[in-house]
Phi, psi and omega in degrees: 000131179269145179246125180289134177293141181245141177282142178289162179300322180297321181291322182289335181263349184289324182294309176301323179297320179295320179295316179299318180297321179295318179296322177295322178296319178296321178298322179295319178297317179297320179297318179294319180298322178292333180283336181286135179273085185294328180296316179290321178300317179294321181298331179268310192279332179293307176296325179299320179298319179294317181295320178296323180292332184249011185293143175296134189280348184202195184303142175244167190269192179056226183299331184299315179294321178296313180299315182296314181295317180296319181295313185291321185271359186066039185266193182234142182254173172289181181304139010257024173093316178050053185296326179294314179301316182291325179294311178293318182298327178300318179283317182298324183291352177270358178300140182278061181226116177057203175270178184296323177301316179296320182298317181286331171297319179298324178300318177297320180297316179297318178294324176296315178294324178296323176300315180296319178298313181292326175296323176297320179294324177297313181295325176296319178298327181271013175065040176262129185283181187297313186289319178294323177295316179301314181297314183293310184282335174296318178292321179294311184297328182260007179292153192304308187278324177297314178296312182299322181279356172270002186250351180225162178295112179209166185270349195283323182286330172295322178297315181291327176296315178295322179295315179296319176298322179295315179297317179298318178296321177296316180296321179291322176295320178298329179285319178215098188282073179263153180302321181294330179284324178286338174296322176294321177301312179297318181298312182290328175295315180295317178295320178298317178294323180289346176263307187218124183299339179296347175300333179298336179294340179272347187300308182303317180295320180294316180297316179299317179299315183290319181295320182278343183274302185217072185298321181296312180292325181298318185263014173288149182305319182295319180292319180297316179295319180295316180295317179295320179298314178295317181298314181294324177297317178294318180290344182299342177295341176296341178298339177306320188293306178293326180294318179287328175300316180295332180283348180061062185294153180291331180249116182213116177253006179267074182167193181217162173262144175262188185290346177261012183061027173271125179280128181248101182284151172286133182284102184275005173271355177256151179297323180296313180293320180295318180293323177303320183284307190286338179273356177071034183296338177296338180246017184300330180292341180271348182275143179050049191264351183246159175204162175058228184295325179296320178295320178297321177296320178295322177295320177296320179298323177296317180297321175297317179296321178296318177298319177295320183298323182250025172054031180067322183296337182274355183292310181299307178300328179294313178298315180298316181296322177298318179292320180297314181295321179296322178287322184285316180212095189296332179292312177295317180297318179292322179299309181293324179296317179291322177299317178297312184295317181292318182293311180292318183297320180299313184282333173301323183261029182244119186268086173221159185286327189254029185288349174301333179280353188261002183269009183302321176301320177294322179297322180300313180293321179298321179297322176298318178295322178300316179297316180295315180296318179294319179296320178297321178296317178297317180296320180296318180294323181295329183270337190249006180232164175289169183301313183295315179295321180297314181299319180292314181296319179296320178297318180299315181294317180296315178296322179296318179296315177299316182297317181292322178294316179295322177296317179297318179297313182295317183292314185280339182304313183293339180274317188265342185306119182241014187295342179243019185268100178250011190297323182294313178298318180299317179296313180297316180291327177296322178296313182291328181292327183267343183289136177282160182303133179077015183291161179241124184244123173250137179192166178273198190293334181273002183241298190288315181304322180287326175297317179292327174300311181297327179284306190277331182266318185253357174077019181274138171045064177292349181284347182270138174253124181245133182232126176285127183294342175294335187262008180221139181291157180299321180291320178292324177299313180296320179298315181296316182298312181295327181285321189262349189299331179271354184254333184206158177294132179236134181234146181213148185276334173217133190277122176296126182297333181293344180260002187296332182281341185248336184231158172241152182238118179257126178303133180222078185070231182283352183232180177247141173265123183265148176201156176293152183295334180272351183275152174272126184286121174285155175292143180288132178232149177294167177290179181299156182299326182291335183253350184293137183283145173283142180290143180289128179270115182277000000 
């Protein structure tokens, strides 16, 4: 007789127990997922992923090369000094990722994503929902200049991150005026000033908001002490400037060259010298430079730029959002309105070629208004239509927001994508490869800073002396050229016409080799083997 095998009691009960345990595990995962702030994670990591995909792979020219070289070497920059950026950049540039140029480009990308994250927190504080936030910040993150300045080493995305943090701290203090919260306001104000002097443009609006919101709490001894403590801690980054001046850094743009090519640094251990640098007196002639019809043209150009930044679709919701916030909470509305007006107004009346890149603070505030205006529109439709009409209208708006953000990303991607841009490094290495031993190179921002980066950061061709033409007067430049042209090889990126009768300029790659008209031009030869740069391997 055969006996059928029987399962033990433990075996018959183990399967249901395992299922129950699995279900409990799934419940735990769901609980953890509900605890995760997916909206904030998306606000940071989605733009960061796009920026990383389009990031410049190495050193970029103009201010970017100057910032990168100064940060890595512990050097000094021209006005306004940017001590916070240089302090953080010195540490950030040591990350083991790519070359130093790439690392500092990455810093801009992270600051750009941080700006979007903090803007999301502001909109959440202002009761703006997910879809309106997505539309507003999607347009900001993918706007031409915000995106482009998140891809190279620049000061602007750190400035907007500090600005967004400052606005958020003010709103939180306005909600509950505690000393610890006003300490954060002071800290972010001080750090913002230690990074970019334009932070001062936000000061009048911030003070007005605090005075009209909670005057008694604002002027209490504890609040005053907390605010001062935070402010002084933030401003302490200014100590970088005199300390690095005393160290005699190899890279120093805070000064000028004389006719003997002797660099004369500004003494940053004195209040006069420090104020000269941080107040931007070197550019004082460009400030408040327009009037009358010219000023009106500049204002019109800004409005066109604002329309481009928000793909035109953001103009209406932005205006509407500004009005809604002013009606809902006039203190908050007036604060953001004054910040926008002061930030945009200063740069509208600033005579520089690249000021289109300087409107990012105004774009940040406009994006907040776009979010508020869009949310108000959604709320209005929800209250004034039937369920079926509301669902359809809401769907149309949501699909439209997704479509416009995707259109902005697709359209601007081809314009801003720098992932294959090696031109700056190629130009710098071409100059050093062709320069003869002991050569002297004069050039503007697209020439000398990258040469100095290759020299001071990567150790290429230390025998070459490079001088930025911004740091030497035109008359002294001509004197040096005429004096030295018969003694050493001289190269320049654009030939001064005033020297055309006495010198000739032979193209030598990206620059010109100068020589007297009576001299026989030698063939261009590379520098010595010990100093010649290795070609960059892509």
